[in-house]
N, C-alpha and C positions, 0 to 999 in steps of 0.2 A: 454865252448860254451853255449850261452843262446838263440841263434836263429839258424834257418836253412832254406834252400830252396832246393827243389828237383823237377826235371822235368823229364818226360819220353817222348821220341820222337820215332815216327816210321821213319825209315831211309832206304835208299838203297845206296849201294856203288857206287862211281864215281871216276874214275882214272884221273890223270892229273899231268903233271910235275910241275905245279905251286904250288902244295900243299906241305906244310912243316909240320914237327913234331913240335907241339907247346911247348913252355916252360911254359906258363901260359895261363889262360883264362881271357879275359879282355873285359869289357865294353859292355853295351847293344847295340844291333843292331836290324835290321828289324826282326819282328815277335818274338822277344825274343831270337833270335839266337846270339851267341857270336863269335866275331872275335878271331883269334888265333894270338898270338905273339910268334915268335921263340926266341931261346936263344940269337940270334944276335940282337933282337929288331925289326926284319922285321915283318910288319903286313901282315898277309895272310887272307884276308877277301873275303868270297864268301857268299852272302846273303842266299844261300840255304844250306850251310853246318852247321850242328850241331857241328861237330868236324872234325879236320883234323890230318893227319899224313903224313909222306913222301909219296908223289905221290898219296895220297888217301883222299877222302872227304866222310864223312857220310852225304849224302844228305837227307834233311828232306822231308818226304812225309806225307800225311794225314792218320790218323787212319781210319781203316775200320769201317763202321757203326756198333754200338753195341759192340765195343771193351771194355772189362772190364779188369782192370789191378790190380794186388796186389803188393804193395810196402812194404817191411819190412826193418826197419832201427834200428840200435843200436844208441840210442841218450843219451846224458847227461841228467840226471834227473833235470838239471837246465833249460831245455827247458820246460816251463810251460805256463799256461794261454790258449790262443786261437791260432788256425790255420786258414788260409784262402787258397783259391786256385781255380783252374779251373778243377773241376771234378763234377760228378753227382752221386746220389744214393750211398753215401759213407757208408762203414761199418768200424768201428774203434775199435781197442783194444790197450791197453797199459799194458804191463806186466813188473813188476820190475825184473831186472837181479841181481842187488846187490845194495849196498848203493850209487853207483855212476851212474848207467846206467839203462835205460829202453829199452824194445823192443816196437817200435811203428809199428803197422800193419794198413795199409790203403788199402781197396779194393774199387774200384769205377769205374764208366764209364768215358770215355773221353767225352768232350763236344765240340760243335761247337760254336765258338766265332766270331761274325761279327767284321770287321775291318773298321775304318773310315779314309778316306783321304779327306782333305778339302783344297781348294785353294781360297784365299780371298785377298782383297785389304786392307792393314793395315790402310788406311785412313778412312775406314768405321767402324773401331773398336771403341767401346766405351772406354773412357779414363781409367776407372777403370780396364776393361778387358785387355787393352793394357799394363798397368803397371804390371799386374801379368804375362802376356804372355811372355814379353820380358826377364824375368828372370827365367822362369820355363822350365822344360823339359830336356831331355838328350842331344839334339843337338841344337846348335845355341845360347847357352847362351851368352848374351852380343853382339849378332850379329843381334839384332832386326831391325836395320836400313838398313840391306841388305836383299836381297832375299835369304832366307835360310829355310830349312825344320827343323821341330822339332818333336820329338817323346815323348810320355808320357806313363808312366806305368799306367795301368788301375786303380790302387789303389792310384795314386798320388792325393794329396788334391785338385789339380786344374783340375783333369781329368773330373769330372762331369760338371764343368763350361765350359770346352772346348767343350764337346759334345753338351750341351744344347745351347751354344752361336753360335757355328759354324755349327749346324745341317742343317740350311738352305743352307749354302755354299756347303754342301755335298749333297744337295737335299733330305735330310732325308733318304738317301739310303746307305747301307753298300757297300763298294768298293769290299771287298772280305770276305770270311769266311774260318777260319782255325780251325783245331782241336787241343785241348790241353789236357794234363794231368799233372798238377803241383800242389804242395802244398808248403806252407811256414808258418813260425811262425809270430805272430803279437805282437808287443810291447804292453804290457798290461797297459793301462792308466786308467782303470776303477777305480772309487772310491767306487763302491758298494762292500760290504763285500763278497757277494756270487760270484760276477763276477771277482773279483780281486785275487782269490786264487792263490798264487804263489807256492803251494806245489805240483801241478800236472797239467797235461793237462785237461782242463775242457770243451772245445768246439771247433767246426769246422764250419765255414761258407763258402759256395761256391756259385758261380753264373756264368752264361755265359754272363752277362751284359758287354757292352763295357767299362763302368766305374762303379766303386762301392766304397763303404766306405772301406778304408784300415784299419779297426779296428773291434773289436768285436761289436755285436749288442748293441744299446743303450737301457738301461733300464730306463723307465720313471715312474716306480712305479706300472704299471699294464700291460704294453706291452713291447715286445722286438722289437725295430725299426731298420730298415736297409735301406739305400738309394742306389739306382742304377740308371744308365742312359744308353741310347742307342738311335739308330736311328729307325725310324718307319718301314723301309722296308729292305728286303734282297736285294742282288745285282740285281735281276731282276726288281726291282722297283715296284713290285706288291704284292709279298708275305709278309704279316706282320711278323716282327721279333718276335719270340716266346721266352720269358724269362724263365730261370730256377733259382730256389733258393733252396738250401738245408741247413738245420741247424741241426747239431748233437751236443748234449749237455749231459753232465753227468746227470743222473736222480737226483742225490742228489743236483746238482746245481739248477735245475729247482724247486725242492721242497724247497730249501733254499729261492729262490726268492719269492715264493708264500706262503710259510709256509704250504705246503701240507703234507699230511700223505703219507704212503706207498701205499695207494689205487690208482687205475688206474687214469691216467690223460687224458683229452681230450683237443683239441686245435682248434682255429679258426685263419685263416690267411686272412688278407685284404690287398689289393693293392690300394693305393690312388695315382691317377695321379697328375701331376703338376697343373692341373686346378681344383683339389679338388674332382673329381669323384672317388667314392670308389666302389670297387668290392670285393665280398667275393670269395676266391679261393677254389677249391677242395683241401682239406687238406689230406696229407699223414702223418699218425702218427703211429709210431712203437716204442716200448720199448724193447730193447734187450741187454742182458749182461751189465746191469747198464748204458746203453746209451739210450737217447731219440732222435728219428729221426723224423724231420718234413720237409716237402717239399711243394713247390708251383710251378706249371708248367703252361705255356701257357699264362702268362700275357704279355702285350705289353708295349712299351715305348712311351714318351721320358724319363721322369725322375720320375718314381714312387717311393713311399716309401712303404716298406713292413713292416707290423705290425703283430706280432704273440701274441696271448693271450691264455694262458693256463687256464684250469679250472678243477675242481674236484667236484664231487657230495658230498654234505655234508651227513654224516651218519644220517639216519632217527632215530628219537627218538622212543624208544620202550616203550609202556605203559604196566606196569605190569598187568597181568590178574589174578584175584583171582579165584581159582578153587572152585566150589560149594562143600559144605560139603557132603560126601558120605552118602547115605541113610543107616539106620541101617539094619543089616542083620536080617533075621527072628529069628535067635537064640538069638539075643540080645533084642528082643521085650518082655516086661514083660507080663506074663500070668495073666489073670483076671479070678478068680474062683468064680462063683456065688454060694451063700449059698442055701441049699435046703429049699423050701417053704412048710410049713405045714398048714393044714386047721383044724380049731377047731369050732364045733357048740356048741353054748351056749344057754340055755333056762332059762326063768323066767316066770313061769306060762305058758300062751299060747304064749308069745313072744319068738322068736328064732333069734339069731344073729350068724353070721359066722365071725370068726376071723382068719386072715392068718398071717404067719410070720415064722421066723426060730424057735421061741419058743413061740407060741401063748398062751395067758391067757384070761380067760373069764373076763368080766367087773364085777365090784362089784354088787352083788345081782344076778348074773347069775351063773348057774352051767353048767359044761361040760355035753353034752348029751352022 
């Protein structure tokens, strides 16, 4: 196994004679819930059931506000690269079990995700958009010429175009809001040496955006870039939609990208709207257990691009300081001994001269008195 998907739902039990025990789980349906197929091939679909068994439905309900969940999985160590999902404030750890398996632990909050429903006249669609639309999505492929609904995964390559093109048809207002807690692996297509490490899990990117890049962040040589899309307003048509973005990345991957040392890292996050307006976001930065966590909350839509730039203070050059030579101690100062001075009076007739010195002598012709 080289990839995986996992989701946790809040449910309540619902009884009914129409519910059957499934043989397999099949096909995407509303809100990411899956229909059940019995061993006889009978489809038992209820849009509110996460799972069914004989006479029983696990009916999906919303998570309570502030719900935080921990998921622990035993995974093949062939699951490497990046993860994405619908969570917030994640904490991640990966612990080797043996040569074949790792334990992946993800602790995170559930998130509220706005949903988009749009009704439009296909005659008003631009030709290039119509060409993509008629062959994309889970439902209605090949049925473009008839009235039919179509559903898109939020990380589908065409999802961002759907949201930005049909936003006006939806009055730029979300139809509903649902809570999610789900994670999944991402095929690693990066050509960057640091970002394409296939020996381990190296990063996790999550958002509550209606549509988002279904890949790892793009590295342009100085920033990590990620594209999202959504509608302007919540279902009341007045409250602005508030976006969330979390990026968890191994510390050694970040340092590899930027050539950083082990010294602390700082970060700036900017959100650039479709019309080019750029806003600097309040940045949450935390480094814990060899993982670097960054987050931006409170940005608005329709199709902003999120850019993260990491930085690190360069070590300051230290100028050597030469210490002054110590003053000599009193014991090392040489002693100066003055010689005794003697005085000698010399006479020659009535003349008298005085001569001083250590060993004074009278001049010629003079006698000591």
